[in-house]
C-alpha positions as CSV (number, residue, x, y, z in Angstrom):
1,M,22.5,22.0,-15.5
2,I,18.9,20.5,-16.1
3,D,19.1,17.3,-18.4
4,P,17.4,18.4,-21.6
5,A,16.2,14.7,-22.0
6,L,13.6,15.6,-19.5
7,F,11.9,17.8,-22.4
8,D,12.1,15.5,-25.3
9,P,8.7,14.4,-26.1
10,S,9.9,10.7,-26.1
11,A,10.1,11.0,-22.4
12,I,6.5,11.5,-21.8
13,S,4.6,8.2,-21.1
14,D,1.5,6.9,-22.9
15,E,-0.2,7.2,-19.6
16,I,0.6,10.9,-19.3
17,R,-0.1,11.6,-23.0
18,A,-3.5,10.1,-22.8
19,Q,-4.2,11.9,-19.5
20,N,-3.3,15.2,-20.7
21,A,-5.3,14.8,-23.9
22,E,-8.4,13.7,-21.6
23,I,-8.1,16.8,-19.6
24,V,-7.8,19.4,-22.6
25,A,-10.9,17.6,-23.9
26,K,-12.8,17.8,-20.9
27,L,-12.0,21.5,-20.2
28,A,-12.8,22.6,-23.7
29,A,-16.3,21.3,-23.1
30,L,-16.9,23.3,-20.0
31,P,-17.7,26.8,-19.6
32,D,-14.9,29.3,-19.4
33,P,-14.4,29.5,-15.7
34,M,-13.3,33.2,-16.0
35,S,-16.6,34.1,-17.4
36,V,-18.6,33.3,-14.3
37,P,-18.5,34.6,-10.8
38,P,-15.7,33.1,-8.6
39,A,-18.2,31.7,-6.1
40,L,-19.9,29.7,-8.8
41,V,-16.6,28.2,-10.0
42,R,-15.8,27.3,-6.3
43,E,-19.3,25.4,-5.8
44,R,-18.6,23.7,-9.1
45,R,-15.2,22.4,-8.1
46,R,-16.7,21.1,-4.8
47,Q,-19.3,19.2,-7.0
48,G,-16.2,17.7,-9.1
49,L,-16.9,19.9,-12.2
50,G,-13.6,21.8,-12.1
51,P,-10.4,20.4,-14.0
52,F,-9.3,18.2,-11.0
53,P,-11.3,15.0,-9.6
54,L,-12.6,15.2,-6.2
55,M,-10.3,13.7,-3.4
56,P,-11.9,11.7,-0.4
57,L,-12.0,13.4,2.9
58,S,-10.0,12.1,5.8
59,G,-11.6,10.7,8.6
60,K,-8.8,11.9,10.7
61,A,-9.2,15.6,10.1
62,K,-10.0,18.0,12.8
63,T,-10.8,22.0,12.1
64,I,-10.0,24.5,14.7
65,S,-10.0,28.4,14.6
66,I,-7.3,30.8,15.3
67,D,-7.5,34.5,15.6
68,G,-6.4,36.2,12.2
69,P,-5.8,39.9,11.2
70,A,-9.6,40.2,9.9
71,G,-11.4,37.4,12.0
72,P,-10.9,33.8,12.6
73,I,-8.8,31.6,10.3
74,P,-9.8,27.9,10.1
75,L,-7.0,25.3,10.3
76,R,-7.6,21.9,9.1
77,I,-5.3,19.4,11.2
78,I,-4.4,15.8,10.4
79,A,-2.0,14.4,13.0
80,P,-0.8,11.0,13.9
81,E,0.1,9.6,17.2
82,N,3.4,11.3,18.4
83,P,4.1,13.5,15.5
84,R,7.7,13.5,14.4
85,G,7.3,17.0,13.1
86,V,4.8,19.5,11.7
87,Y,3.7,20.8,8.1
88,L,2.0,24.0,7.5
89,H,0.3,23.4,4.2
90,I,-1.1,26.2,1.9
91,H,-3.7,25.1,-0.7
92,G,-3.5,26.0,-4.2
93,G,-6.4,27.3,-6.5
94,G,-5.0,30.7,-8.1
95,W,-5.5,32.9,-4.9
96,T,-9.2,32.6,-6.0
97,W,-10.4,29.1,-5.5
98,G,-9.4,25.8,-3.5
99,T,-10.1,25.0,0.1
100,A,-8.0,23.3,2.9
101,D,-10.0,20.0,2.5
102,E,-9.5,19.5,-1.3
103,Q,-6.2,17.4,-0.8
104,D,-6.7,15.3,2.3
105,P,-5.2,12.2,0.6
106,W,-1.8,13.9,0.3
107,L,-2.0,15.4,3.7
108,D,-2.9,11.9,5.1
109,R,0.0,10.5,3.3
110,L,2.5,13.1,5.1
111,A,1.0,12.2,8.6
112,D,1.1,8.4,7.8
113,R,4.7,8.0,5.9
114,C,6.7,11.1,7.2
115,G,4.8,11.2,10.9
116,L,3.9,14.8,10.3
117,A,1.1,16.8,12.0
118,V,-0.3,18.5,8.9
119,V,-1.9,22.0,9.5
120,S,-3.7,23.3,6.5
121,V,-4.8,27.0,6.2
122,E,-8.0,28.1,5.1
123,Y,-6.9,31.8,4.0
124,R,-9.2,34.3,2.5
125,L,-9.6,34.0,-1.3
126,A,-9.3,36.8,-4.0
127,P,-10.9,38.9,-5.5
128,E,-13.3,39.8,-2.8
129,N,-10.0,39.6,-0.5
130,P,-7.2,40.9,-2.6
131,Y,-3.5,41.6,-1.6
132,P,-2.5,41.6,1.2
133,A,-5.3,39.6,2.8
134,P,-4.4,36.1,1.7
135,L,-0.6,36.5,2.6
136,D,-1.5,38.0,6.1
137,D,-3.7,35.0,6.8
138,C,-0.8,32.7,6.0
139,E,1.6,34.8,8.1
140,A,-0.6,34.5,11.2
141,A,-1.2,30.8,10.6
142,A,2.5,30.4,10.5
143,L,3.1,32.4,13.6
144,W,0.3,30.5,15.3
145,V,2.1,27.0,14.5
146,I,5.3,28.2,15.7
147,G,4.0,29.2,19.1
148,E,1.9,26.2,19.5
149,M,3.7,23.2,18.0
150,E,5.8,22.0,20.8
151,S,3.0,22.1,23.4
152,R,0.4,20.8,21.1
153,F,2.3,18.3,18.8
154,G,5.5,17.7,20.8
155,T,8.0,18.8,18.3
156,S,9.8,21.7,16.9
157,R,10.7,20.1,13.6
158,L,8.8,22.4,11.2
159,F,8.1,22.2,7.5
160,I,6.0,24.2,5.1
161,G,4.6,23.6,1.5
162,G,1.9,24.1,-0.8
163,E,1.1,23.7,-4.4
164,S,0.5,26.3,-7.1
165,A,-0.6,29.6,-5.6
166,G,0.1,27.7,-2.1
167,A,3.8,27.5,-3.2
168,H,3.9,31.3,-3.8
169,L,2.2,31.7,-0.5
170,S,4.6,29.5,1.0
171,A,7.5,31.3,-0.3
172,V,6.1,34.8,0.7
173,T,5.3,33.2,4.2
174,I,9.0,32.0,4.7
175,L,10.4,35.8,3.5
176,R,7.9,37.5,5.8
177,L,8.9,35.3,8.9
178,R,12.5,36.2,8.1
179,D,12.3,39.9,7.3
180,K,9.3,40.9,9.8
181,H,10.0,38.7,12.8
182,G,13.6,37.5,12.4
183,L,12.5,33.7,12.2
184,N,13.9,31.1,10.1
185,P,11.9,28.1,11.6
186,F,11.6,25.8,8.7
187,R,13.6,22.6,8.2
188,G,12.4,22.5,4.8
189,A,9.9,23.7,1.9
190,N,8.1,21.8,-0.6
191,L,7.1,24.0,-3.4
192,F,5.0,22.3,-6.0
193,A,4.4,24.3,-9.5
194,G,4.3,27.6,-7.9
195,C,3.6,31.0,-9.6
196,Y,6.5,33.3,-8.2
197,D,6.2,36.3,-10.6
198,L,2.9,38.1,-10.9
199,N,4.2,39.9,-14.0
200,L,4.0,36.3,-15.6
201,T,7.0,34.5,-16.9
202,P,7.7,33.7,-20.3
203,S,6.2,30.2,-20.2
204,V,2.9,31.7,-19.1
205,R,2.8,34.4,-21.5
206,S,3.6,32.3,-24.5
207,W,1.3,29.3,-23.5
208,G,-2.0,30.4,-25.5
209,P,-5.4,29.5,-25.2
210,E,-5.2,25.6,-24.6
211,R,-6.4,24.8,-21.1
212,L,-4.5,22.0,-19.7
213,I,-5.7,22.8,-16.4
214,L,-4.8,26.5,-16.9
215,N,-4.1,28.7,-20.0
216,T,-2.6,32.2,-20.2
217,G,-5.9,34.2,-19.7
218,D,-6.5,32.2,-16.4
219,V,-3.2,33.0,-14.9
220,T,-3.5,36.6,-16.1
221,A,-7.1,36.9,-14.4
222,M,-5.9,35.1,-11.2
223,A,-3.0,37.6,-10.7
224,N,-5.2,40.4,-11.2
225,N,-7.5,38.9,-8.6
226,L,-4.7,38.8,-6.2
227,C,-3.0,41.9,-6.9
228,G,-6.1,44.2,-7.0
229,S,-5.1,47.6,-6.9
230,H,-1.5,47.0,-5.8
231,A,0.6,48.4,-8.5
232,D,4.2,47.0,-8.0
233,R,4.1,43.5,-8.9
234,R,7.9,43.2,-8.5
235,S,7.6,43.9,-4.9
236,P,9.2,40.9,-3.2
237,D,6.0,40.4,-1.1
238,V,3.9,40.0,-4.2
239,S,6.6,38.2,-6.4
240,P,9.0,36.4,-4.2
241,L,11.2,35.7,-7.4
242,Y,12.7,39.3,-6.8
243,A,13.3,38.8,-3.2
244,D,16.7,38.6,-1.5
245,L,16.6,34.8,-1.0
246,K,19.8,34.4,1.1
247,G,19.6,32.3,4.2
248,L,16.4,30.3,3.5
249,P,15.6,26.7,4.4
250,P,16.3,23.8,2.0
251,A,13.7,23.5,-0.7
252,L,12.5,21.0,-3.2
253,F,11.0,22.4,-6.4
254,S,8.7,20.3,-8.4
255,V,7.1,20.8,-11.9
256,G,6.0,18.9,-14.8
257,T,7.3,19.7,-18.5
258,K,3.9,20.6,-19.5
259,D,2.9,22.9,-17.0
260,M,2.6,26.6,-18.4
261,L,4.4,27.6,-14.9
262,L,7.5,26.0,-15.8
263,D,9.7,29.0,-15.9
264,D,8.4,30.0,-12.5
265,T,9.8,27.0,-10.9
266,L,13.3,26.9,-13.0
267,F,13.9,30.6,-12.4
268,M,12.9,30.3,-8.6
269,A,15.0,27.1,-8.0
270,S,18.0,28.7,-9.7
271,R,17.7,32.0,-7.6
272,W,17.2,29.9,-4.4
273,A,20.4,27.8,-5.2
274,A,22.3,30.9,-6.4
275,A,21.6,32.5,-3.0
276,G,23.5,29.7,-1.3
277,N,20.4,27.7,-0.1
278,T,20.1,23.8,-0.5
279,T,17.9,23.4,-3.6
280,D,16.4,20.2,-5.1
281,L,14.8,20.3,-8.4
282,A,12.5,17.7,-9.7
283,V,11.1,18.0,-13.4
284,W,8.4,15.7,-14.5
285,P,8.3,14.7,-18.2
286,G,4.7,15.5,-19.6
287,G,3.3,16.6,-16.1
288,C,0.6,19.1,-16.4
289,H,-0.2,21.7,-13.8
290,V,-0.2,20.0,-10.4
291,F,-0.3,16.7,-12.1
292,I,-0.3,14.9,-8.6
293,R,-4.0,15.6,-8.5
294,F,-4.5,12.8,-11.0
295,D,-3.5,9.0,-10.3
296,S,-0.7,7.9,-12.2
297,A,3.0,6.3,-12.0
298,L,4.2,9.9,-12.7
299,S,2.4,11.2,-9.7
300,E,3.5,8.2,-7.5
301,Q,7.0,9.1,-8.4
302,A,6.7,12.6,-7.6
303,L,4.9,12.3,-4.3
304,S,7.5,9.6,-3.2
305,R,10.3,12.1,-4.0
306,I,8.6,14.6,-1.6
307,D,8.5,11.9,1.1
308,G,12.1,11.2,0.7
309,F,13.0,15.0,0.6
310,I,11.1,15.4,4.1
311,E,12.4,12.3,5.5
312,G,16.1,13.4,4.8
313,L,15.7,16.4,6.7
């Protein structure tokens, strides 16, 4: 069982307590992001006016375009010399915000420490492009990587991962490749703070209005943005928590105890393991939603855990 000591308030460091209080205070002073058009929020995020600090761009990144189901899909590539593997990265942002270049330091780290060529997908965003558009783009990107990785990067060792909505899209991509194409190409999956039930789990529903990165209203609106007119939110293609999870790759599920999506990770990791898959669960005391976007000792521990997971496969 999960160690209950991880959820004891005394397990939260003073650094993380102060950081969380600062985040709540900052966001309480900003306009409600759900009260303005998504395009404006996207622009404000690129100016550093969202919940997360701006991260520096990589000087090693290159962008290419591939054919997608509705037009070109940009892919941001950060690759070392002689890669030892490829990592398909899917960014977060509640299917509504976020870009492939918002988290270059993480992708640089995977390239430098794990020897991976990282390919980050610039998928279409909701609500302008609701279900299944973002999922279709990620599926197309995965198929491109599978077809190109040996000739382009010289390796068939493939990983997938993402944060928040990116973890959800990663899980759906794994399932689509298995169910639609008979493929199980991934050596491992790195799934950080995902949302796996678009009906909303109890931890989301009971969180309330406090915005520690997100609140209940935010996730409700984001789920509505993605689902659009699609009525069946228990479809495995929408909510992978309800899928048949047999025969999937080893996965590392990570989440902080102060993340309102806590239940999503606990539930999904349990179902992943119950289906017979190798499963690693990392629960981080006091971590807010995608807390690795903030510098802290906890972030370094979580990122090092990810490095170790990948290096062990």
